[in-house]
N, C-alpha and C positions, 0 to 999 in steps of 0.2 A: 603392477606387481602380480605374480601368479595367483596369490591367495585372494585377490579382489574378485568380486562378482564380474562376470563377463561384460555386462553393460557398463560398469565403472571402468574396467580396463580399456574399453573401446571409446570412452567418453561419449557413450551412446546409451544413456540410462533408460530410454524407452525400448531398447533392443529393436530398432528399426532394421528391417532386412534389406539386403541389396536389391535394387530394382533399376535396370538400365534407363528407365524413363525419368528417374529422379536425379537431378544434378544439384545435390545439396550444397549450400554454402558451408564453409568450414570443414570440408572433407580433408582428411589426412592424405598426404601423398602415398603413404604406405597403407595398404589394406590387407593386413595379415589374416583377418577373419573372413573366410569365404562365405559365411552365411549372414553376418551382421556388419553393418557399416561401422567404420572407425572415423571419429571426428578429431580435430586438433585440440579441442577443449570441451569440457562438459557443457558450457553455455551454448555451444553450437549444437550439441546433441539435444539439449532442452529446447532450443529454437526449433529444431526439426520436429520434435514431438508436438509442439504447439501449432506449427504450420499444418501438420496432418490433422489435428483436432479442428482447427479453423476450417480446413477444407471439408471436413465432415459436415459442418454447418452450412458453409457457403455453396458447396457443389451438390451435396446430397440431402440437405435439409434434415440432418440427424442432430437431434438435441437431447433426446431422452438418455439418461445416464446408462441404463442397461444396454441400449442399442449402441451407444458409443463404445462401450467395452466389448460388446460382441463383435463389432467391426474391427476394433483394434486387435483383439485376441480371439479370433474365431475358434470354435471347438475343433475344427478340422482344417488343415492347411497343407501347403506343399512347399518344400524347400527349393532353393535354386537348382539343386542337383536332381530334382524330380521326386525325391523321397517324400512320403507323406508323414504328417505328425498329428497328434491330438493334444489338447490341453484343457484343463478344467476351468472353462470360462465362468460357470456359475460361482465358483469359489472366488474368482477374480472380482466379479461384481459385488459379492458380499463383503470382501475385504475393503474395497474402495468405499462402499457404504459406511462401514465402521470407521474408517480413517477420516472421511470428509464430513460425515453427518448428513450427507445428501441421501435422499430416497432413490431407489433404483428407477422409479417411475417419474422422477423429477426431471423437468426440462432444465438443461444447463445452458447458460449464456456463454458460449465459447468465444465471445469478444470481450468478456468482463473479467478483469483481474480477480475480483472477489470469488468467481467460480473457477477460473482456469488455474489459479495458483494452488489452491488445495487439491484440485483434481490431479495436477501434474505431480505434486509431492506424493500423493497416494499411489499413483501409478509407478513412480520411481521405486517406492518402497516395495510394491508388490513384485515388480520385475526383477529387483536385485536382492531382496531380503533386507535391505538397508536403504536409508535416504541420507547419503553422506555429505550433501552439499549445504553450505551455509546460505542464509537468506540472500546475500548479495549475488551469489552465483545463480540462484533461482531467478532473481529479478532481472539479471543481465540477459539470461536466456529468454525470458518472457518479453523483455523489451526488444531484443533482436527480432522477435516474431511480431512485434507491433502491439503487444499487450503491456501497457505501462501502469505501474503502481500509482494510484491516485495520490496527489499531494494533500496533506492535512489542511482542512479549512481553518480560517481564522476563528479564534475562540469566541463562541457566543453562549457559553455555558453559564449557569448561575454563578459559578466560581469566578469566571472572567468578569461578569457584571459586578460581583462583590469587590473585585480588585479595583474596578473603576470607581466604585463608591468610596473605597478606602483612599484612593488617590484624591478624590474630590474632597474628602474630609480633611486630608492633610492640607489642601489648598485653603480650605476654610479656616483652619487654625492659623495659617500664615497671615491671612487677611485680618483675623482678629488681633494678631500680634501687632500688625502695623497700626491698626486703629487704636490699640492700647498705648502705643508710643506717642500718638498724637493727642491722647486724652488730656494731658496737663494743659495744653493750649486750647483744646476744644472739648469741653466736658460733654457736649451732646453726643460725641462719637463713642464715648465709653458706654453711654446708655444704649446706643445702637448695638454695640458689640455684645452687651449683656442680654439683650432682649430680641434681637432680630433672629429669625430662623436661619440655619446654615444655608438654605437654598437661595436666600436673597443677599447673602453677604458679598457675593461677587459684584452685585449692583452697588452695594453700600461702599465698597472700596473705591469705586470711581468718585463718588461724592466726597469720600475722605481725602483722596488725593487732591481733588480740586480745592476743597476748603483749606487743606493744609498749605497748598501752594499760595493761596490768597493770604493766609495768616502770616506765613514767613515773608512774603513779599512786602506786606505792610510793616512788619517788624524791621525790615532792612532799610526802609525809606525814612 
């Protein structure tokens, strides 16, 4: 739509310029913008952003936030038609600092989802004035570039352990109930149910089962 930012219209939220050396995946067949690339969907434009950032790290050993932005958006540049332009790179750096919480002198791990995801979101916002994509679109673009969102680990929190204790307590109550049912025939089991700690009731139920089986077997013969 005409009122959308240029990068959003082109599905190229990083505003990557045309370069005959770059054969991007996801390129649209029609390239109406002579200066900036057009992709078939925003996830492919996000993928291209991330691939450029990863190349900064792998090919040029660039990891400092300020240096990343200076290379992405240099203060002076040249368009494909030969005309020159300038842009306020210091303001770009300051904006990304505010949006990400990263310091301009901080080293960014450009292979880490935890660093790349907020960096890409901040750059999209600065390039377009908005960040219009939902989390799934961002994650698809990152995954296409090889940056995968970590899966949550199994619960090992105090709350999870408390849940396990609760489950154990419920099991102990069931054991006590079984022992109480056998108490009329085996008075000793009632004493065990009343006085044994919950931690050893699991052992006691084995004895209860065995003694109960012996009792009812005698009664049947």
